[in-house]
N, C-alpha and C positions, 0 to 999 in steps of 0.2 A: 596672362597679360604681359605685354612687352616691356612695361616699365618706362614707357615714353608718354609725353603729354598727350592726353586724349585716350590713352589706353592703360590707365592705372586702376588697380583694384582698390577697394576701400582701405585696406591695410597699407598699401603702397602710398596712397594719398596722405594717410596719417603720418607715415614715416617721412615723407617729403616736408610736411609742416613742421615736424619735430626737428628735422635736420636744419631747416632754414632758421628755426629759433635758436638752435645751439651755436650757429656760426654767425649770429648777428654782428658780433664784434669785428669780424674780419671781412664780412661780405662787401663792404664798400671798397675794399682794396683788391678784390678779385677782378679778373678781366670781364666777367659778366655776372649778372645777378638773377637772370630769369630762370624759370623752372627747367627749361631744356638743359641748361648748363648744370644745374644742381643734380638733376637726375643722372647725368653721366657718372658722377662720383658715387651715387647710390648704386647704380647698376654694376659698377666696377667692384663693389664690395657686397654684392648680392643683397642689397637693401639692409645691411647691417649698419645702423646709424652711427654707432660708436666708431666702427672701423672707417666709415666714410668720412667722419669728422677728422679723425687722426690723419687720414690721407690728404684731405684738402688743406689742413693746417700745415702739414709738412710741405705741401706744394707752395703755399704762400711764402714760407721761409726760403724755399728754392728760388722763387722769383726775386725775393729781396737780395739774397746772397749774390746772384748772378746778374742783377739789374735787368731782368728779362723784359720788363715793360719798355725799356729803351734800347734793347739789343739791336733792333733793326736800324734805328737812326744813329746810334752812338758807336757801333762796332762793325768793322769790316773784316771778313776772313783774310788770312794771308794769301798772297798772290798764288802760291803753289796749290792751295786748296781750291781757289776760284778756277784755276786752269785745269787741274788734274783730278778733281773729285767728280766723277761722272754722275749724271742725273739732272733732273729739273722738272718744273711744272709745265704742263702743256695740255690745254684743252679741259673739257668737262665731260663727265659721263651723262647718261640719258636722264638722270635725276638732278643734274646741275652741280654735282660735287666736283671739286678740283681733282685733276689727275696728276700724280707724281710718278715719274719714271726713274727707276734705279737700273743703271746699265752696268752689269757686273764685269763682263769680259775685259774691257780696256783698263779696269782699275788696277793700279800698281800699289798694293798695300804696303809693301816694304819701303818703296821709294817715298810714299807719303809719310809713313811713320818716322822716316829718317829726316824729313824735311819740315815737319811741324809738330807742335806738342799735342798730346792727347786732349788737353783742355781746349785747344783750338778746334779740334774735330767735334768735340762735344758742343761747344758754343755755336759752331756752324749748324749742327743738326737742330739745336734749340732755335736758332734764328730762322731756319727753314720752316720749322713747325709753327712759329709765330706768324710767319708770312702766310702759311697755308690757313691758319686760323682766321687771319684777317680776310683772306680770300673767301672763306666759308661765310663770314659775316656779310661781305659784299653780295655774295650770291643769295643769301637769305633775304636781304633787303630788295634785291633785284627781282627775285622770283616770288616773293611774298610767302615763303614757307621756310621752315627751319632746315638749314644745311649745316651739319656739324662734323661730318666725317669725310675723309678723302678715299679715292680709289688709288691703289698703288699697283703699278705694273713693274714686275721684276723680270728683266731680260737677263737670263742666265747663260746665254750663248758665250762660250769661252771660259766658263767656270773651270778653274784648275787648281792644282796644288798650291799655287802662290796665294790663292784666296783663303785657304784654310791654314795658313801660317799661324802658329799659336798666338803670337802677340797681336795679330790682326783679329783673331777670333775673340780674344780677351777684350780688346778695345771695342769691337762691335757689340759684344755682350753688355758692356757698360752703357752703350748708347741705347740698346734695346730696353735695358732696365730703366733708364731715364725716361724713355718714351712711355713705358707701361705705368710708371709711377706718377707721371706728371701730365699726360695727355690721354686720360682714359676715354675709351669709346671714340677715339679720333680716327680710327681706321674702319672704313665700311667694308672693304674687301681688298685682298691682295691677289692679283692675277699673275701667276708665275708662268712664263713662257720659255720655250727652247731649253728645257732642263736636260742637261747631259746625264749620262749614266752615274756620274759621281755625285749628283745632287743629293740623293738620300743620305749619303755619308756627311755631306756638308750640313744638311738640315739637322741631323742628329747632334751635331756639335753646338747648335745655337737654339734648339727648340726649348731647352729648359729655361731660357731667359724669357720665354713667352708664356702668358697665362693661357688657360684652356680656351677662353673665349676668343682670344686672338688667333690661336691655332685653327679654330673652326672657320675663320674667315679666309684662310689660305686656300686658293683653288689652283691646282696644277692643270694647265691646259695642254691638251695633246697635240697631235699633228695638224689639226684644223684650228690652231690657236687664233689665226687672223679672223676667221668667221666667228669664233667665240668672243673675241674682243669687240667685234661689231655688234654683238647682241647686247653688250653693256654700254657701248659708246657709238654715237652717231659718226659715220665715216667722215663728216666734215670736221669733227673734233679729234680725229685720229690721224697721226702722220702717215704719209704714204708708205714709209718704211715698215709700219706696223699694220698695214692692210687698209688704211683709210685714204682720204683724198687731201688731207691738210698738208700744206707746204709752207716754207718760209716765204716772205715777199719776193725773194729772188728765185723761187722755185725749188729750193733745196728740199728733197723728200725726207731728209732726216730731221728737219726743223731745228737746226743747230743754234738758232738764236734763243731757243727756249730749253733745249736739252743739250747738256754738255756730255761729250763722249770720251773725255779724259785721255788717258794714254800713259806711256812710260815717263816717269818723272826724271828730268835731266839731273845729273849729279851736281850740277851747279847750284841746285836748291838745297842740297843736303846740309844740315846743320850739325849732324853727328855721324860718327862712323858706324855705329851699330846700335841696335835697340837692346836695352838691358833685359836679359832673360833670367828668370828665376829657375835654377836647375834643381831637380828633385833629389839627385844622387851624385856622388863623386867617388872616385877610386884612384889610388896611386898605382900605376902599372910599372913594375920594376923593369930595369934595363934588361934587354934580352928576353922579355916574356910577353905573353898575350893575356887578354882578359875577355871572357865570353859571357854574353847574356842570352838566355833562352826564353822564347815566347811561344806559347801554344796558340796557334791560330786555328780556330775551329770552323770558320766559314770561308769558303772561297770568295774572292773579290774584296776581302778585308784590306784595309790600308794599314801598313806598318810604317809608323813615322818616328823620326829621331831628330834630336838636336844635341850637339855636343861641342865642347870647347876644350882645348888642351893647354896646359901651362908650359910655357917656355920654348916649345918646339913642336914640330908636326907629329902626327900620329897616323898609323895605318888603320884602315877601317874597311870591312867587307861584310856581306850578308850571305848566309848559307842556309840550306834546309836539310835536316836529317833524313836519311833514306832508310835507316834501321832504327828499330825501337831500342830503348835503353840508353844509358849515358856513356857507353864506351867508344862511340864512333869518333874518330879524329876528323878535324876540319878538312884535311886532304881527301877524305873519303866521302864527304858530304856533297850535295848538289850546290854548285856555285850559283847564287842568285844575283849578287852584285859583286863584281870583281874587287878584290882588295886593292886600295890605292892609299897613298900617303896624302893626308889632307893638312893644309896650313890652318888648322883650326885654332892655333894660337894667335893668328892674325885676324881671321874672319870665322866666326862661329858657323859650324855646319848645320844646315836645316834642310832635311830632305825626307823622302819616303818612297815607298813602292807599293803597288797593288799585288797582293799575294794571290796568284792564280789558283793555287791549290792549298787546302788546309795542311797542317803539319806543324812540326817544331822548327821554328826559325831561329837561327843563331847569329847574333851580332858579335862580330869579332874585332876588338881593338888590338892592334898589332904593334908592339914596341920591340919585336924581336931583332930588328935591324940596328937598334941603339945599344952600343956596348958601354956607354958611359953615363947615360942620363935616364933617370926615371921620369915618368910623365904623370901629372895629375889630370885626369879627365873628368869633367862634370857633364852630366847628360840627363836628358829626358827621353823616354821611349813610351809610345802608346800604340795600342792596337785598336783601330776603329772598325767596327762591324759595318758591312755594306749597307744595311738598312735594318729596320725592325718591322714588326707587324702593323705599325701604324701608317707605313708609307704606301701610297698607291703605286700602281704600275706606271712607270714613266713612258711606256710605249703605247698606252691607250690613246686613241684618237679623240676621245671625249675629254671632259673635264672632271677632275676628282678633287675632293676636299681633303686637306691634311688634318690630322688629329694631333 
């Protein structure tokens, strides 16, 4: 049984009755009181009544704390978010569910996080979810059937290193956690299009924020993605840019009155010079010396990422790969992967990475050999991200595959 109205087992029906009875004190304060709504919380907790009750009570506190009931009328996102956070609602799928587009490529994560608070981003996402919830309610009334979930189209064209910047991943993870905890069963399906080769790596960074049921709803579309979209969405409800016939009133095939395509945030919006980063390690490098870190990369196409800052003055940095086994090889004898340069990491923290074309031992070298007077304290984070795991589908398939 699906756990939905009209498809409940006897046991599930009993649990629904028990659940309703246990939350009678808070039910009048919830956005909806009907069985369709309550069953979403039960399904999210596999019909464990106690866990579902704890979840919905926590959600009510979330609504009170953030004044969610009035967030659409009483709060407006900052201008920089309105202009430069890409995405928007446009059209309905074949079952009448609203469609939301997330357009990843033009997004400028660092510029946005330097221009608005994390709380502003969170409130914006909550506001969007409340607007989509109201749209589902309107569709339910219009169509005479329950519409409770959205179709999400994820346009990954242009996905790059800037999008997996650690502070951005952390902020996105908090948003995903909020979504999972407060809008259960709000996603019908996620259709992911134009995924580049680095998508599996990006997915590995965020998938642990998603519950198993949400992961099952992610479908990676292959080369025939426009045809696949049309199987879920009538062409009249699909922008021309995405393979349909829908345009703006002025004929714009991108439907920019409904979908924002973002862009690079002008520095005039910046309210801070840098995003505070928590570094895992630090070391003081004596004057005239170097400091090396070694990482064993076992899979080709892994991503080696680093962040570092230096105290007081610049620091040299380069990346090398050992060509001989053992620990006796000097840097000068290694294969140069990233030429050593002096970075003004005391002014602007360095955040970068590279794709390791071959497995091997990679050596990150912090070079203070040129400084005869000053020691340097370097704080750093380093991580090796595997290219994918067994759960990822082939990104070159022309068909559609579900993620796990």
